[in-house]
N, C-alpha and C positions, 0 to 999 in steps of 0.2 A: 360668516362676521356675526359681530353684533354691535350695538348702539346703546350707549347713553341718553336717557331725560336731560334733555334743557329745555327749561322754561322762556319761552320771551317771543318775539320779534324772528323775523327769516333774518338769515347772514349778514342781506347786504342793510341792514340797519343799527347792525352794532357796532362797537368796536372790537379792534383784537386784544381787549383785557377782559374779564369777567365784568359786569357791570351789575354793583347792586342799587335797586331801583325802589320807585316807593310801592307797596303792597294794594295798597287801593285809593283812590280819591275819597275823602270826608263821604258823607252818605247822610242822608235826615231821613227820618221818619220810619227807620228803619233798626229792630236790634240785630247786633253787630253773629254770625253765625262763623261753625265751621271753616276751615282754609280747606279747599279740596286741590288738587293738582289730576286736571283732566286734557285728555291727548287732544292736540290740536285737530280743528274743523277740518281739516285740509286734507289729512293725511293720516294714513293708518302705520300704526307699529309692529314691528315682529325682528323676533332675535337675527334673522337676514339680512335684516337695511344696510345698507353699504357704508355703516362707520367704524373707522378701522379700531378695532377693539373685540379679541377675540373670544368669541361667546355668546355675548350677547347684545343688544340694544341700549343704550346708556339712557337717562332720561336726565333732560337739561331744561333749563327756564330763563325766561327773559324777562323782558319787559313788564311791566303790572309784578313784581317780585322783588323781595329785599331775599336773597340768601347770601349766606356766604360757607367756603368751603372748610371744615372741622379743622385744616390743615394749614392751612394759605396762611400768610404773614400779612397777609393786604387786604385791603376792601373790607375788614372787618367790623360787625356791627354787635362794638364790646360798650362799656360806658360810654361812648361819643356814640350813641346811637343814631345822631342828626344826620351823620354821614350817610344813612341811608337813602335819605331822601336827594337822589340824583335826580330823576328825571319826572314830572309830577303830569301823570294823563288828566286829562278834561273827559269825564261821563256826565254828559245831557241827564240819561235817566239810568236806574238803578238795571234796569230788564234788557239794557243794551250792551251791558258790562257781562254777562256770561255767555258761555260756549253751551251750556244746557241746562234745561230748566232746574226750579230748586227740586221739583216734584221726580224727574228723573233721577237727582242725587239721593231724593231719599228714599226711592224705591231700588236703588242700587246698596248702599249702604243696609237697608233692612235686609235684603237678599244676602250678603255677605254675612251679616252678624249671624242671621238668623241661622245659616249654613255650619259657622262655626260653633252656636249652642249647639245646633242638633248633634254635630260630630262629637261634641264633650258633654251628650247629654246626661251622663253617670254621675259626672262630678256637679253637676246643678240642681243635685236633688232638693238639698237643704234647704233652700230658698224657695224650689219649686212648690214644697209641700205647704209655705203660706200662700200658692197661689194656685190651687187645685183648676180654676178653667184654664190658668195659662196650658198648667201641666197637661191637661187634658188635649189642648189643641197642638200640641208640640208630639203628644203621643201620637196622634192622629197621623201628624205630618209624617212621623217616624214611618207607620205602618203604611203610609202610600208610598216614601220612599224606598222600603223592605220589597214590598210587590213588583214595583217597578225595576228593583234589580232582580228579580226570582227567588227572591230569599222566603223560604220558610221558619215556620218558628220565629216567631221574632222575639227576640227580647232585647231589649235595649242596656242590659248590662254584658252583654256579648258583642255588641257593635264593633266592626272593625273604630279604631281612629287614624285618622290621617294627622300630619302637621299641617301647620295654618298654612301653609304655601300649597299644599298640595289640595286643601281646602277652596282657596282662591282660585285657585287652574279649573278645578272642576266645576266653579260658582260662574266665573266669571271668564272663563277660558284664557288666563292666563295666570302668570305670577311673576315677583318681584322679589330682588335682594338686592343688600348691601354689597359691593365690591369696592376693589381700588379704579378710581374714575381713571376714565381713558384722557380728558383733558386735564394737559398739563400741571403739577403743582395745585392737584386740584383737591387731593387727598381722598376720601369715600364721593363716593356718587350709587348712585340707583341705578338699578339695570332688569328690564325684562327677562327673564333667563328662558322661559317658555310661551307656546303659544301664542295669542294674536290680538293685541288690542283695537279695538275699533276707534275712529275718530271719535273722538266727544267724549270716552270714555272715562268715568272716575278711574285713576292708577294709586292716589295714594293721597293720605292726609298730613296736616301738619301738626306732630303732638304738640304739648307743651303747656306751661303755665300761664294764663289770660290777665294782665297786667292793664289796669285802667291807668290813663295817663298821669293819673294825681298817686300814683301808689308805689311806694317804694319798692326800685327793683337797682340800686346801684351797686353793691357788693354783688347780686347775681349776674351782673353784665361786665363784672372786669375779666376781662380776657376769655370775653364767651362770644363767639362767633355765630352762635346760634340765635339771638334774638330779630324777630320779625318786629319790623316796623310798619305800623300801615299810617296815612298822612294824617290822620284825627288824633293820632296819640298813642291809639292801642298797641300795646305789645305782646308777641307769645312768644316765650323762652322756650325752646326747644331743646336746651341742652340736657343730655342723660347723663351729668356727671356733675359732681363737687356740690354745691349749695344748692344750684335751680335741678335737681335732683333730690335732694332734701326736703326742698320747698313744696313741689310738688307731690311728694309722696306723703307729709304733713295735712297738705289741703284735700289730698284723694282720701285721708284717713278720716278727717274731719267730717266732712259730707257723706262719709257712707252711712247708710243706715239698716242696720243691723247686719243680717248678711248682702245686703243689697248692694254691691259698689257701684256707685255712682260714674266711676271714670276709669278706666284701664291705664293700670301703672306697670304691665310688662313689656310699655316701649324701652321702660329703662333697664331691661336685661336682656342680653342675648335672646332671652325664649320668649318672643314676639308673640301673644297669641292673637292682634289684630296684624296681619301680614302688611295694611297698605299706612298704618303707622311709622313710617319711614321717611316721609317728604322733608324734612329739617336735613336731610342728605342729599337735595336734590340741587345741582352746582348749576351755576349760572351757564348760559351760552356762549361763545367765542367768534371769533373771525371765521374762524372753522367747523364749529359744531353749530348745526341750527338750531335754535328750540323746538321742540316736540312737546312739551307740556304748558298749561298756564295756570294759576289762579283762579278759584274763585271762591267767594263769600258761600256758607250755605248757614242760616238759622234751624236751630234744631227744634222741632215744635215741641210743645208742651206736652203733646200724647205721644212722644217718644216712647218705646216698650221699654218698660222700668227694667225687665230681666235683661235687655239689649244696652245698657247704658254701660255696662262694663266693657264693651267695647270702644266707648267715646275716648280716644288720648286727650282731653282736653280739661281743665278742671280751672276755675277762675282762682282767684287771690283772697278776692275777697267773699268770705259765707254769705254775706247778702247780695251780692251778685247774681242775676241769672245766668244759669250754663248752656248760654246761646250761641258762644264760640268753637266752633268746630271749622278746622279748614283743612278742605280737600284739595287735592288735583286733578288735573284731567288733561286726559289727551287733545291736543291741538293741531295736531302736524301729521 
């Protein structure tokens, strides 16, 4: 048996319909950062969890989030994005609203991003030629990796290339994918297909263009169920189609520095290079499906390695805004 990711509270706290709730209360004194989905703090997640859906565990979100099913005809955060503000949670301190620390989130992201980078090392040579010290460090890591696998005669040109889902499994111990949701009329969902997700683990990221509350998003929002609204007015457009897709691509090209990509654009395509960047497809919990993940904001530090920014699935709409909003999701149950 397998089950779907569902963010939020236990089922006793939910109605029998998917609920749209505020992503975060207003925060002060800190920059906004990536939205991650993390596993619930009191439960592990494995493909054999007793949730009726053949094959894997579905990820479902609940309170603290504002997500809509891509195929759902109700509760959509389209042009009427104010409808997303159903329930507002009071959080006295930012630190009390986190499942895991920012340091742990950063460690996880660096771990998986470095693994993805090394896995596709031969295709990174163009800009590594501009960063000889960085190239030297990764060559050392590759040498250690091959020694551990008892491989002799190392040559990065002949390394085995794994797909991103395999890299995720080999690095964090689980893999996730998009599939038809086990929730009724919920469209696409996110599932754990392999391995074991420990409580508090980062399981996905909410991709998209980040808009400040004063920036234009009307036309992008029409018929768009993927707009995530935070209580302070910041919006994340996680739609991978139409105008939203064109805007994200344009902003990503705008911020590119020569061969260095400042954001990931592959989440807009079927061939996703960051396997965590599918958080926009995580459905809300329901009366029958308890939440098993929750959202948490994370500020990308200024010293984040430039060679790994190609895996960050967020971009700011305005060029003069710092790119610090990356939304991740963590297991909480």
